[in-house]
C-alpha positions in Angstrom: 38.6 0.3 8.7 39.0 4.1 8.4 36.0 6.2 7.4 36.4 9.4 5.3 34.6 12.4 6.7 32.6 14.3 4.1 33.4 17.8 5.2 31.2 19.5 2.7 28.2 17.5 4.0 29.2 18.2 7.6 29.5 21.9 6.9 26.0 21.9 5.2 24.4 20.3 8.3 26.2 22.6 10.7 25.0 25.5 8.6 21.5 24.2 8.8 21.7 23.8 12.5 22.9 27.4 12.9 20.1 28.8 10.7 17.5 26.6 12.5 18.5 28.0 15.8 18.3 31.5 14.5 14.9 30.8 13.0 13.5 29.3 16.2 15.1 31.9 18.6 13.5 34.8 16.7 16.8 36.5 16.0 16.4 36.5 12.2 17.4 39.8 10.8 15.7 41.1 7.6 17.9 42.2 4.6 15.1 44.4 3.3 13.2 47.3 4.9 10.1 46.5 7.0 7.1 47.0 4.6 4.8 48.4 7.3 4.8 52.0 8.6 7.8 53.3 10.5 7.8 53.5 14.2 6.8 57.2 14.4 3.6 56.4 12.5 2.9 53.0 14.0 1.4 54.2 17.3 -1.3 56.1 15.5 -2.1 53.1 13.4 -2.6 50.9 16.4 -5.1 53.2 18.1 -7.7 52.5 15.3 -7.8 48.8 16.2 -10.3 47.5 18.7 -9.3 44.7 21.1 -11.1 42.2 18.9 -9.4 43.5 15.8 -6.0 43.4 17.4 -6.6 39.9 18.5 -7.6 38.8 15.0 -4.6 40.5 13.4 -2.3 38.9 15.9 -3.7 35.4 15.2 -3.4 35.9 11.5 0.1 37.1 11.7 1.0 34.3 14.0 -0.2 31.9 11.4 1.9 33.7 8.8 5.0 33.5 11.0 4.4 29.8 11.6 4.2 29.4 7.8 7.6 31.2 7.4 9.1 28.8 10.0 7.9 26.0 7.7 9.2 27.7 4.6 12.7 28.0 6.2 12.8 24.3 6.9 11.4 23.3 3.4 13.9 25.4 1.5 16.8 24.2 3.7 15.8 20.6 3.1 15.6 21.1 -0.7 19.0 22.8 -0.7 20.5 19.9 1.2 18.8 17.3 -1.0 19.9 18.6 -4.4 23.2 17.8 -6.1 22.7 20.8 -8.5 24.8 23.7 -7.3 22.6 26.2 -9.2 19.4 24.9 -7.7 21.0 24.9 -4.2 21.7 28.6 -4.6 18.2 29.2 -5.8 16.7 27.4 -2.8 19.0 29.3 -0.3 18.2 32.6 -2.0 14.5 31.9 -1.6 15.1 31.0 2.1 16.9 34.4 2.6 13.8 36.2 1.3 11.5 34.0 3.5 13.8 35.0 6.4 12.7 38.6 5.8 9.1 37.4 6.0 10.0 35.6 9.3 11.5 38.8 10.8 8.7 41.1 9.5 5.9 38.9 10.9 7.6 38.5 14.2 8.0 42.3 14.4 4.4 42.9 13.5 3.2 40.4 16.2 5.3 42.2 18.8 3.8 45.5 17.7 0.4 44.1 18.2 1.4 42.8 21.7 1.1 39.1 20.8 3.3 36.1 20.7 4.5 33.7 18.0 3.4 30.1 17.9 4.6 28.0 20.8 4.8 25.0 18.5 7.4 26.5 16.1 10.0 23.7 16.8 7.3 21.2 15.7 6.5 23.1 12.6 10.2 23.3 11.7 10.9 19.7 12.4 7.9 18.4 10.5 8.6 20.6 7.4 12.3 19.7 7.4 11.4 16.0 7.4 8.8 16.5 4.6 11.3 18.5 2.5 14.1 15.8 2.9 11.7 13.1 1.8 10.5 15.1 -1.2 14.1 15.9 -2.2 14.9 12.2 -2.5 12.4 12.1 -5.4 14.5 14.3 -7.5 15.0 18.0 -8.4 11.9 18.2 -10.6 9.7 17.0 -7.8 11.3 19.3 -5.3 10.7 22.2 -7.6 7.2 21.1 -8.2 6.6 20.9 -4.4 8.0 24.4 -4.1 5.8 25.8 -6.9 2.7 24.2 -5.5 3.5 25.3 -2.0 3.9 28.9 -3.1 0.7 28.7 -5.2 -1.2 27.7 -2.1 0.5 30.2 0.1 -0.4 33.0 -2.4 -4.0 32.0 -2.1 -3.7 31.9 1.7 -2.2 35.4 1.9 -4.8 36.8 -0.5 -7.5 35.5 1.9 -5.7 37.2 4.8 -5.7 40.5 3.0 -9.5 40.3 3.0 -9.7 39.1 6.6 -7.4 41.6 8.3 -9.2 44.5 9.9 -9.7 47.5 7.6 -7.6 49.8 9.8 -4.6 47.4 10.1 -2.7 48.9 7.2 0.7 47.8 8.7 -0.2 44.1 8.7 -1.6 44.4 5.2 1.6 46.0 3.9 3.6 43.1 5.3 1.3 40.4 3.8 1.1 42.2 0.4 4.9 42.2 0.1 5.1 38.5 1.2 2.5 37.6 -1.5 4.7 39.3 -4.2 7.7 37.4 -3.1 5.9 34.1 -3.0 4.7 34.6 -6.6 8.3 35.2 -7.6 9.5 32.0 -5.9 6.7 30.0 -7.7 7.7 31.4 -11.0 11.4 30.7 -10.4 10.6 27.1 -9.6 8.5 26.7 -12.7 11.3 28.3 -14.8 13.8 25.7 -13.5 11.6 22.7 -14.6 9.1 22.1 -11.8 7.1 18.9 -12.2 3.3 19.1 -11.7 2.2 17.7 -8.4 -0.6 15.2 -8.7 -4.1 16.2 -7.4 -3.8 13.8 -4.5 -0.5 15.3 -3.5 -1.9 18.8 -3.8 -4.8 17.8 -1.5 -2.5 16.3 1.1 -0.4 19.5 1.0 -3.6 21.5 1.6 -4.6 19.3 4.5 -1.2 19.5 6.2 -1.3 23.3 5.8 -4.8 23.4 7.2 -3.7 21.6 10.4 -0.8 24.0 10.9 -2.9 27.2 10.2 -5.7 26.0 12.5 -3.5 25.2 15.4 -1.1 28.2 15.0 -4.1 30.5 14.9 -4.7 29.7 18.6 -1.3 28.4 19.9 
C-alpha cells in the first residue's frame, strides 16, 4: 500500500525544527530595536551596579530568557495544532515578537557578563509538549491558555521591575517593553475567542512556571 506524504505538514515540522535550533543556539535576531541604552552609553550604566546587583540582574534576566524559550515552543505548538489559517498567523506573529524578547534578554545577559539557562532544551521540549496537548483541546482552549499564560507573565514581569536594582535601567527598559508586548498578546487571544481556563488549570500553570523560574534563576 502506498502512503501519501503530507508535504504541508512536513514543511511545518521542518520549519519548527529550524526555528527551534535558532532559538536554542542563541542566533535569534530581533526585528525591532533593542529597548535598552545603546552601546556607547551602556558602559556607564554598568559601572553603577555592584557585584551583588549585577548577579541579581543576571539571574532575573536568565529567568526571563528561559521564559522566552518556553514562549517560542508554546506558540509554535499552537500554530501547528490549529486548522485555522488566521489563528496560525496570529500565533506565529506572536512568536516573532517573543523572538525579539529572546534576543534582547540574551543580549542583556551577555552585557552583564552572565550566561543563559543550561536547561534551555528541557524548557523548550516541555513547553512544546504542553502546547501540543493543549492544542488538541481546540482553538478556544489554546487561545485561553495563551491569554492566561500572558496574564501570569505580565504579573511576573511587573515583579521583576520592582526587584531589579535601581541603577539597572537597561534591564528595566527591556522588561518594560516585554510587558507591553505580553499584554497585547493577551488581548489578541481574548479578542479571538479565548476560553476561560479553570482555576485548577491556572494553579497548575503557576506551579509549572514556578518550577521553571526557580531552577532557571540558578542554572
